[in-house]
C-alpha positions as CSV (number, residue, x, y, z in Angstrom):
1,X,-59.9,-50.2,16.7
2,X,-61.5,-48.0,13.8
3,X,-59.5,-46.9,10.8
4,X,-60.3,-43.5,12.4
5,X,-58.6,-43.8,15.6
6,X,-55.8,-45.9,14.1
7,X,-55.1,-42.6,11.9
8,X,-55.6,-40.3,15.1
9,X,-53.2,-42.7,17.1
10,X,-50.6,-42.8,14.0
11,X,-50.5,-39.1,13.1
12,X,-46.7,-37.4,13.9
13,X,-44.9,-33.4,12.6
14,X,-43.1,-34.8,10.1
15,X,-39.7,-32.6,9.3
16,X,-38.5,-33.7,6.5
17,X,-40.5,-34.0,2.8
18,X,-39.4,-35.7,-0.5
19,X,-38.8,-33.3,-3.1
20,X,-42.3,-34.9,-5.2
21,X,-45.8,-32.7,-5.2
22,X,-48.6,-34.7,-3.8
23,X,-50.7,-35.2,-6.8
24,X,-53.6,-32.5,-6.9
25,X,-56.8,-35.0,-5.7
26,X,-54.9,-35.7,-2.6
27,X,-54.2,-32.3,-1.9
28,X,-57.9,-31.5,-2.4
29,X,-58.8,-34.1,0.0
30,X,-57.0,-33.1,2.9
31,X,-58.1,-29.1,1.7
32,X,-62.1,-30.6,2.0
33,X,-61.1,-31.9,5.5
34,X,-60.9,-28.8,6.5
35,X,-63.7,-27.0,5.3
36,X,-65.4,-30.0,7.8
37,X,-63.9,-28.8,11.1
38,X,-66.1,-27.8,13.7
39,X,-66.5,-23.7,13.7
40,X,-68.0,-21.8,16.8
41,X,-71.6,-21.4,15.8
42,X,-70.9,-22.8,13.0
43,X,-69.7,-19.7,11.3
44,X,-67.0,-21.2,8.8
45,X,-64.4,-18.0,10.4
46,X,-61.3,-19.4,8.8
47,X,-60.4,-19.3,5.2
48,X,-57.5,-21.7,4.1
49,X,-54.9,-20.5,1.1
50,X,-53.1,-23.5,-0.6
51,X,-49.6,-22.9,-1.7
52,X,-48.2,-25.2,-4.4
53,X,-46.4,-22.0,-6.3
54,X,-42.8,-22.7,-5.2
55,X,-41.5,-19.1,-4.9
56,X,-44.9,-18.2,-2.9
57,X,-43.9,-21.2,-0.7
58,X,-40.8,-20.1,-0.5
59,X,-41.2,-16.3,-0.2
60,X,-42.6,-17.7,3.4
61,X,-40.5,-19.8,4.0
62,X,-38.1,-16.5,4.2
63,X,-40.7,-15.0,5.5
64,X,-41.4,-17.5,8.4
65,X,-37.2,-17.7,9.1
66,X,-37.2,-14.3,9.8
67,X,-39.9,-14.0,12.0
68,X,-38.1,-17.4,13.8
69,X,-34.7,-15.1,14.0
70,X,-33.4,-18.7,11.8
71,X,-29.9,-18.2,9.9
72,X,-30.6,-17.6,5.9
73,X,-31.2,-20.2,4.1
74,X,-33.3,-22.0,7.0
75,X,-36.6,-23.8,5.7
76,X,-39.3,-23.7,8.9
77,X,-41.4,-25.7,6.2
78,X,-38.5,-28.8,6.5
79,X,-39.1,-28.8,2.3
80,X,-42.5,-29.7,2.3
81,X,-44.4,-28.7,-0.8
82,X,-47.7,-28.1,0.2
83,X,-48.2,-25.5,2.5
84,X,-51.8,-25.0,3.4
85,X,-52.2,-21.5,5.1
86,X,-55.2,-20.9,8.0
87,X,-56.3,-17.8,8.0
88,X,-59.5,-16.8,10.5
89,X,-61.9,-13.6,10.7
90,X,-60.7,-12.0,13.6
91,X,-64.1,-10.9,13.9
92,X,-65.1,-14.0,15.0
93,X,-64.7,-14.8,19.0
94,X,-63.9,-17.8,18.1
95,X,-61.4,-17.9,15.4
96,X,-58.3,-18.9,17.0
97,X,-60.4,-21.7,17.9
98,X,-62.2,-22.6,14.9
99,X,-58.5,-22.0,13.0
100,X,-57.3,-24.2,15.2
101,X,-60.0,-26.9,14.6
102,X,-58.9,-26.8,10.8
103,X,-55.1,-27.6,11.2
104,X,-56.6,-30.3,13.0
105,X,-58.7,-32.0,10.7
106,X,-56.1,-30.9,8.0
107,X,-53.4,-33.2,9.8
108,X,-55.6,-35.8,10.2
109,X,-56.3,-35.5,6.2
110,X,-52.9,-36.2,5.8
111,X,-51.9,-39.1,7.7
112,X,-55.3,-40.6,5.8
113,X,-54.2,-39.8,1.8
114,X,-50.2,-41.4,2.9
115,X,-48.8,-37.6,3.0
116,X,-47.0,-36.6,6.1
117,X,-47.9,-33.1,7.6
118,X,-46.5,-30.5,10.1
119,X,-48.1,-27.6,12.0
120,X,-45.3,-25.0,11.3
121,X,-46.2,-21.8,13.4
122,X,-45.5,-17.9,13.4
123,X,-48.7,-17.1,10.8
124,X,-49.6,-14.9,13.2
125,X,-46.6,-12.3,13.2
126,X,-46.2,-13.6,9.2
127,X,-49.5,-11.8,7.8
128,X,-50.0,-9.1,10.5
129,X,-46.5,-7.6,9.0
130,X,-46.8,-5.3,6.0
131,X,-45.3,-8.1,3.5
132,X,-47.7,-10.6,4.7
133,X,-50.7,-8.0,4.0
134,X,-49.3,-7.5,1.0
135,X,-49.4,-11.2,0.0
136,X,-52.6,-11.8,0.7
137,X,-54.7,-8.9,-1.4
138,X,-52.1,-10.0,-4.5
139,X,-54.0,-12.9,-4.0
140,X,-57.3,-10.9,-3.6
141,X,-58.5,-12.2,0.3
142,X,-59.4,-9.0,1.3
143,X,-60.2,-9.0,5.1
144,X,-59.7,-8.9,8.5
145,X,-57.6,-12.5,9.4
146,X,-55.7,-14.0,12.1
147,X,-52.8,-16.2,10.7
148,X,-53.5,-19.4,13.2
149,X,-50.7,-22.1,11.3
150,X,-48.7,-23.1,8.1
151,X,-50.4,-27.1,7.6
152,X,-47.3,-27.8,5.4
153,X,-47.6,-31.6,3.2
154,X,-45.9,-33.5,1.3
155,X,-44.3,-37.2,0.8
156,X,-42.4,-38.2,3.5
157,X,-38.2,-38.4,3.2
158,X,-37.4,-41.3,6.1
159,X,-39.4,-43.3,8.4
160,X,-42.1,-41.2,10.3
161,X,-41.3,-41.0,14.0
162,X,-43.3,-43.3,16.6
163,X,-45.8,-41.9,19.5
164,X,-44.2,-40.9,22.6
165,X,-45.8,-42.4,26.0
166,X,-48.8,-41.2,27.1
167,X,-48.7,-38.9,30.4
168,X,-49.9,-40.7,33.3
169,X,-52.0,-37.3,34.4
170,X,-53.8,-36.9,30.6
171,X,-57.1,-37.4,32.2
172,X,-58.9,-37.1,35.2
173,X,-62.1,-38.7,35.9
174,X,-65.3,-37.4,37.8
175,X,-67.3,-39.5,38.6
């Protein structure tokens, strides 16, 4: 089996992270993989916002928890120290698909780099809010972007989950 298939078959969503910040080289490797995701007509509609600052990370966590309706103090990012926000330009008709492919590449590259990852939803709602728009503006990000997802990264705290069996009716062949 190829290394690519091994990575695909063993990547799982991680929901418990160590406090330790991953090395910048590993974070950059994951981000680079995201920039090579396929996009509609090669237009590269997504952008990636790499949040390494704990204060901003915690603010995003709070915003996300509020949207989720979670109890105060809940961390929807499972303690991950890094949040890679994927946003995509709403003007592109393929922006949601483009951003989703970026998310997939980020998660596979994280596994390949020895990091855990998880796709955290509610980015759309976060960045449609006035607080989210103000945050982007404060970071110098302008444009009409839709939040696609948060790819949280870090070192796994504990054992990685195994794969569930694949369902029998996953694939239909037309021959």
